[in-house]
C-alpha angles and dihedrals in degrees: 000000000000124000093259095052089042092052091048089052091051093052091045092054093046091052093047093051096049101038095081093050097088091046090069108046092177097052107095136165093273090050087052092053090056090049093050089051088061095045101044104020112173096013108124110255105173124026128189138149090258104040141357126205127203114209089260092052094047088053092050093047092052091050090056092052090047089051086049091054092051090048087055090052090241107181122204109284095024113138130230117181117219122206112176141124119250113294138134090255087061091069092041092055098051094040092049093050095045090050088075095042097268120141121229120205109208106218121207105243091214094066119108136167118001095354090059093043091050092048090056099041096051092062094043096218129198092210140018121208110202129183113233093240088061096042098107093053090053093042089057091061105031096091091055099050112124098228142037106280126175113215131209129189124218123208104000145040121253145115093031093278126142118254111241094194088060093046095055094050091072089049125093123260093206119126112269126251092207129117111265123226120254131246089258093058125099116257107168147017111214119186124236129173094221116190099308144010136021122329114306122209112232118207116237120191130209088251092059093053091050091044093048098048097044093041093054091042088060097041092053093037090233116199138180086262092059126102120193120209105214119183095150119112112273093215086072123080094239098048096033103042114008100043090045105035100044095060093039097056087053094050096256132128139246129220104210121202126183093228143349117274119180091199096059098028097098092043089053094047095049098037090056098036094238115190096183138034135190115222143180119210093253092053090055093047091058091048095054088043093053128097118267116279123209091229100041094109098032096082133110095228114147099173144010118206128194150093140263096046113153118219094244095049090043091062095046092045094052098040099044098042097033097232107175096211141017123200111194119184142171125223144136128216091239096029124125092211142038136191130216132198100209093157097061094238108177113252096359120125091204149273146245109248112228092248091060100040094094090054099044109027110192122180139174117226133197110263135197101225095201095053094029087223129122118261111242133207125238088269091056099251128123120259124236118232124242122239111296092006112129117239143145116286115235132179125205117246118224120247091212131074090252113143093225124086094013126143103225095190137205134288085260108075091198092054089048089052094054092059095060120079115204136198088023104152100349136019111279099011117130130208132187114240111227091191090220130111116228140166125216124211127216092268094058099255117141124222125199110236105170150310112281117225131001099335128089136178124247128173089346095307130106110241119203111213093203091058093051091046090058090054094045092047091052091065115100113259098025112122102175131004135190122183125196142154126261131190118243123191114256091018126113115227115348138305127227123263125185124202111193140176110218142185122234092264088064106125120198102202094053090047094062089050092048088056095046093053094049109034137047115251098257091053097052113106111253095197130043128201118191107208130187084215143354115233114229135197128243091274091053096257125137115257092242094164093059090045092051091046091055092044114158094328106145088203093055101036124067093176120097112274131200136184125207116245105207094193093058097029093230139110110244126199112265105238130179093264095050091045092055089050090054092049090050086060095251096128114106108189 
């Protein structure tokens, strides 16, 4: 079968698997799990080093958490925060709670301090479930939470909190005689940085979970014989819904790892007989940069699926490890559209096939990079980009109450409104703003160019510069702070750089410690620029574009420059020798 016919088959399967969803408004993912248990019974569904669940065990565990929710008098729409590392129990918890209409907020396990407190406060939960390994991070913010929240530990004692894993053991595992939620009801909050500010909680309906899991099952042609390798964080939509849901709805199984490890990757893949793995571009870059492994071509992989794979890494990944097929895609948790590269076109993030273009219109519009706003014509309407011209990607929002193609928004109405562009090509129309710059070639394939605005991607995570600026500015001696992303040879996405104006008492060693205590690793600035002043625009905004263009270039910057040494946990002066090493791609942030 050639690429064109294989692509057509993939689209056909995805459409066939998703078409019936809207016809059964009460059949949500928790109901599907119950049905899968009847169909596949003792077949292994979720596999990890700590625990493995059959389909029947998974259904039993979800039922126990549903009963727990009823015992806590959870009403439809009540929120429970979940803060746990990857494990089979993670899925059982959120599926069980959503089965009775509860909403589960999937907390990023890297969050600490004010960022964690904010993420909890914005969803106003009644309960928080915290893994014992993350207990200290939660305990540090618990006294400062805005509302009255009951906390539960999982997997260990500490801080005087009740153990939810013990509580559910005394509850029944029988199927519930309880009205299920509908496809329109909210199921999850999944956090995303967006373009500015602290983490935002994106609303995810039961419909989206069903659509994502069945659509990807069709695209990857999932079957009971498949095993998916998933080492992506389960608090993300890909690692927590797509990579798990797609194999399960087809009767396959999922090998869950707590995190990615290049050294054990191929042993895991071969030992478990994995046929699929879910990637992000950064993961693939680490793999191709790793030392040869004796089992790296002895696998049974038939497909790798993910996003953010650069063209140069793509070729090396596929050739070196002999992976038959790559399925690259583009999507956002809250987005109204997605793109899929079913043809395997090198470097492309996907396209909209002609037979779906009327259902999912996606357009690139000319954009002013300094303001981040679309360029408008004399008539006040947006201007479409020409072939291969970069512009912001936007997707048309439906006028009807159709479940498909909706933007479900955030907990913050103002943030939701900023993601909608109005009066685009006609008075009264509305389009979802992706916040990403792309280009589109003559054949209709889209290519990612960069993030628009104040957010950049580092190690597969969206990093909000506004959030980092607040942490930097809170350190003693910092007068002003601007954070932005800069490109580094050999590194996917961008890394953080902070330009600061400081008083004499500013102390560099303590600054590194300050950042490490308050920010996850991927969000800490790698470069530091000490400025005498920060130039601002006529509207009193820092000239981030100019700072980002200059970056850490010793020939363009006369201010003192430093680079963070992760081994020593210090900022070191950036000299000519270190600069040349970075330019040769020898930096490993």
